[in-house]
N, C-alpha and C positions, 0 to 999 in steps of 0.2 A: 677741721671738724672730725671728731672721733666717730668712725662708722663701724667699730668693732661689734657694737651691740645689734647692728642690723642683720637680719637673716638674708642669706644669699638669694639672688633672683635667678632661678633656673628657667631659661626660656624654652618655649615650645617651638621647635624648629620644623622646617619643611619635611625633613626626613621622618620626624616623629608622627606626622600625619598618617603615614603608612604603617607605623609599627606600634603606636601607643593607643591605649583605650582611655578615653576621657571620662572620669567619674563626675557626675552632675548631681548635686543635692537637689531634692525635690521640694516644691512648695504647693503647687496646684497639680495634683496627679493627672487630671485630664489634659490640661493645657501642656504640661511639660512632656507628657508622653508623645504628643504630636510634634512638639518642637525638637525633641530628641530624634524622632524619626526623620525630620527634615535634615538635621545635621548628618545623619547616616547617608542620606541620598546625595549629599555633597562631599562624600569621601571621608568623613570622620568616623572613627570607631567610638561609640559612646555607651556608657552604662548609667542609666537613670537609677539612682539609689532608692531603695525602699526599706532599708534597715531602720528600725525604730526601737522605742522602749527604753528601759532604764540603762541598758548597755550604752546607748548613744549619749544619754544625759551624763552618765558617769565619765565617759571619754571627754565630753565637753568641759566638765568641772575639773578634770585632771589636767587639761591642756590649756584652759582659758581662765583668766582671773575671774573670781565669782562676782566682782563688781561690774564686769562687762555684760552688755545686754544679752538677754536670754536667747534671742535668735542667733547671735554669734556663737554662743555655746553649743546650740543644737546643730547648726550648719557645720561647724568645725568638728564637733563630736561625731556627726554622721560620716564625714569624710574620713576621719582617722579610724573610726570603727570599721568602715568598709575596707580600708587598707589592711587592717589586721585580720580580716576574715574573708580574704579573697584568694582564689587559686591563680589569678593573673600574676605573672612575675612582676616584682616591684619596679624593675628597670623598663617595664613596658606600660607604665601607668602615668597619666597626667590628671590634674585636678582642675575643675572650672569653678569660679566663684564670681558673683556679681558685686558691683560697687555702686552705691547710690550717689556718692559724692555729697558735697554740701555739709551743713552743720549737723551731722548725725553720726552716732557711734558706728553705724554700719560702714562708714567710710574707712574704718580701721580693720575691717574683716581680713583684707588681704595680708596686712602686716602681721595680724594675730595668727593667721593660718600658717604663714611661713615660720613664725617663731615657734609655733607648736610642732610643725613638721621637723624643724631642726632639733628641738628638744626630744622628740620621740625617735630620732634616728632616721627620719624620712627626708632629710634636707636636700637630697638629690632628685626629688620628684618635681617636675615642672608644674607651675601653677599658671593657669590662664585667667586673666582678669577681664571681665566685661563691665564697662562703666556706663551709667546713664549720662554722666557728664564727660568723663575722660578716662579711658582705660589704658592699660599698658599695651604696648605693641608686641605681638609675637608673630614672627615671620611665618610660622606654620599654621596659624589660626586667624581667619579673617571673616567677619560678618559682612559678606558681600551683599549688594542690593537684592539679588534673588533670594538669599537666605532671610534677610530682614523682612522682605515683603511676604514671603511664605510664612514667616513667624507671626506676622500681623494677621494673616488669614487664620492661622492656628488659634490666635487669641480670640478672634471673632467666633470661630467654631466652639472653642472652649467655653466662652461666656454664654453662648446660646445653649449649649448642652447643660451647663450648670444651672442656668435660669429655668429651663424647662424641667429638668430633673427635680429641682426643689419644689416645683408646683405639682409634680406627679407622685413622687415617692410617698408622701404622707397619706395619699388618698388611693393608692393602687389597690384594686380588689384582689389581685393575685400577687402575692409577695414575690419580689424579684423581677417583675415586668420592667420597671423603670431602669434597673441596673442592666438588664439585658439590652435595652434600647440604647443606653449610654455606650455599652461596649460596641454595638453595631455602628453607632455614629462615629466613634473613634476610628474603627477599622475602615469605614467608608472614607473618612478624611485622609487616612494613610494611603488608600488606593488612589485617591485623587492626586496626591503628591507623587505617588509612584508613577502615574501615567503622565503627569505634567509637573516637572520640578518647580515651575512657576505658573500656577493656574491663573486664568483670567478672572476678573471679578464676576463675570457672567457665570462661569463654572462654579464659583464659590456660592453665588446666590442660589443656583439650582440645587446644590447640595444642602444648603440651609433649609430650603423648602422641604426637601426629603426628610431632613431631621425633624422639622416642626411637625410634619404630617405623621411621622413615626410615633412621636410622643402623644400627639392628639388621639391616636388610635388606642392608647392604653386605657382599659376599663378603669374608671375611677369612681369613688364614692362622692356623693354630694354633701357629705357631712362637713360642717365648718369646724376648723381647728384653729387654736390660737396661733397667730403669726408672730414670729420673732425675727427681728432684724439683727444682723451680725455686721459690725463695723470694727475698725481699729487699726493697729499697726499691721502692715501688709503681710508679714510672715505669719504672725499668730492668728490673724484673721482667716487665712486660707489653709495653712498647713495643719493636717491632723496631728502631726508630731508636735507642733508648737502649741496647739490649743487643747491637747488631751482629747482628741476626737470629739470636739464640741458638736459637730453636725450629727454624729450618731447619738450623742446624749440627748440633744433636742428632739430628734425623731423618736427616741424611746419615751420621751415625756409627752408625746402626742402633739408635737408642734410642726408648723410649716415654716421653713427657713426662707428668709428674704435677704440675700446678700449681694451687694453691688459687685460688678464684674471687674476683671483686671484691666479691661480697656479704659475704664475711667481713670485708673492710676496712670496709665500711659499718656492719656490726654492731659491729665493734671501736670505731668512733667513737661510736656510740650507747652502748655499754657504758661507755665512759670518762666520758661525761656523768653517767651514773647513779652511777658510782664516786666522782666528785667530790662529789656530794651526800652519799653515805654516809660519806666520810672528812672532808670539810670543811664540810658543811652548806650548800653553795652551790646557789642556784637550785632550791629545792624544787619549785615548780610546774612548772618546765621539766623537772626530772628525772622527775616523775611522768608527764608527757606522753611523754617520750622512752622511759621504761620500757614504756609501753603499745605504742608503735611497735615497739620492740625485740622484745617478746614476740610481736607479730603477725607480724613478718618472720621470726622464728625458727620460728614455727608453720608458716608458708607454706613455708619451706625444708624442714622435715620432710616436708611433703606432696610436695614435688618429689622428695625422696629416695625416698619410698615409690613414686612413679610410676616411677622408674628401676628399682627393685627388681621391681616388678610386671610391667613391660612389656619387660624386656630382661635381658641377662646382664652389663650394664655395671656397673662399680663406682661407686656414688654418692659425692658428697662427704660430709664429716662434718657431723653436727649441731653447731651453734655452741657449745652447752653443753659438748660433748666437747672442743672447741677450747680453751675457757677452762680446763677441767680439766687439759689437757695442760701448763699452766704449772706445776703443783704440783711442787715439788721442784727447779725449774729457775730460775724468775724470778717476781717479784711483779707483780701486775696494776697496781701503781702506776707501773711503768716504762712510760710511754705517750707519750714524745716520738717523733715520726716513726712508724715501724711498731711500735716498742716491744715489748711482751710478745707481740704477735701474731706477730712474726717468729720468736721462740723457739718459740712454741706450734706454728706450722706445721711447723717442723723436727721436733719431737718427734712430732707427729701423723703426718707422713710415715713416720717410722721405725717407730712402734709400731702405728699403725692400718692404714696402707696397706702396711707391710712394704717400703717404699722406702728403701734404705740409702744410695743415692747421691744427694747433694744438691748443687746449685750455688746458692750464696748470692750473689746479685747485689747490688752496692752501688756508689753513686757514690764515687769516691775522696774520702776525708776526711769521709764522712758519719758524724758522731759517734753518732747514735742507732743506726745499723747496726753500728758498731764495738762498741758496748756490748751490744746485744741480739742481735747476730749473732756476730761473732768472739769477743766476750766470754764467751759461754756455750758455745762449741763444745767446750771442754775438758770441761765438766761433762756435756754431752750424750754425748760419746764415752766418758767414764768409766762412765756408766750404760748406754750402748748401744755396746759395743765393736765391733759390726759396722758402725757408722755410718761412712760415707765421705763427708766434707763438704769441699768446696773453696770458699773465698771468692774471688770474682773482682771486682776493682775496675774500674769503667768510667769513663773520662775521655777528654777530647779528646787527651791526650798518651799514652794507653795503647795498646800494640801489640795489634791484633786477633789477630795470630799468637800472641803470648804468652798471651793469654786462652784461645784455642782449645787451645794446647798444655797448659795447666794442666788443662783439662777432659779432654783426651785422656789425660793421665797418670792422672787419677782413674779413667777408664774402663778403662785398661790394668790398674790395680791390681785393679779389680773382676773383670775376666776372669781374672786370675791366681789370685785367691782362689777363683773358681768352678771353675777347672780343677785346683786343688790337691786331693789326696786329704785328706779330713777325718779327723782322728784318732778312733779308736774310743773311745766313752765307757765308763768303768768302770761296770759294772752296779750296783756298790755305791753309786754316786753318783746313780743315776737315781731 
C-alpha cells in the first residue's frame, strides 16, 4: 500500500501536556468555555478560539477543497488562522478536533486537517482527535471519567443557560440584563468546578436552581413575539461562525428563539449505539453500558425539567423519550447518519409540543443527511401540520448572507400575514 500521500501523525505526548497550549475550535460559546475551563483544571493548557469572519473562511477555502462540507472549512480555517496570528511559539502548540464517525464527511476532518497543516508548513504540530465512536490514542491526552462527567455537567449548565437566555433576551426591559446573567452563571459554574473538580449531582442541582432564579428575576415585557425554532446540522445550528450570527439576526427581527440543546444530540448518539445492538446484535456489552448511561442522563434531564417548572415560569425542554416518540409517523430511528432522525424529531417536537410553527432548518450546502432527514421530510411534516412554516437555509462559503436573511424575512412576513388575517369561523357542526 502506498502511504506517501498520507499526512504524518504527530502524537501529543505526556511531556507536551506541560509545555503545549491546545487550540480548541468553538461551536457553542457558553458550553465550550466551561468545558475548556474543566480541561485547565486537569492540567491542560488550552485556548478556546474566538477568531471569525472572512479571514477564517478564506483560510478554510485555501486549505480545504471547496466540495468539502462547510463546517470542515470553518473548523480547519479557524485553526490555521489562529496558528498564523498567535504569539505562542509554534513548537508549543497542539490542535484538538472532534470526529463524529460513521457515514458523515465530518469523519474526514482529522485527515483533512493534517493535510492542510502539511501543505501550510505546520506538519510538525500535534493533533488530538476526540471521537464519538473511536478516536486516536494520544499518551499525553486522556478524557478520564472525572473530565467526562464534569463535561456532562457543563452541557447541562450550558443547555439550561441557553434555554433561559432565549426566553429572556427578547423581552428584557433593560438591554443587557440577560447577557449579564449569562456571564454570572458561567462564572458560577467555573467556581463550582474550581472548588470541586468533580461536583456531585446535588451540587449541580443547587447551582441550576440559582441560575433559574437569576433569570427569573430579570424584568421582562409581557409582549408576545413570534417564536422561531432553529434546527439543523449540529455545527451550523449552534456556531455563530457557521450560521452568520443567526441568533443575533433573529433577535434584531423581533423574534424569540427556540433551539434544542446539545444534551439531546449526546443522547441521540447514545441511543443509536443501543439501537445498533437491538437490530444488528453488535457490541452487546457496550450496548448494556451505554443504555445505563443513557438512562441516567435521561433521568437527570427530567430532574432539570422539574427544577425549571418548580422555580420559574419558563418553558423547559422536552424529555428525551418524548423526542424519540416524535419520530413516529415521520421517520424511522434507523436513519442515523449525521443528525438523522433527531433533526426530524426536533422539528415535529417544536411544532407539536412547543407550538412553534416557524422553523429555520440550517444545513451546510450539499449535506446529504440533512437533505434526507431535513428537506426530505418537510412535505410530510407540513401535510400533518398545515400550520408549519419551515424554511431550509443552506450555509456555504459561496452563499449570500443577504439571500439567507431574505429567505428568513420572507418566512416571518408570511407568519405575520397569517396572524393578521381574520380566521374563518368554524362550523359548529364540525366541532
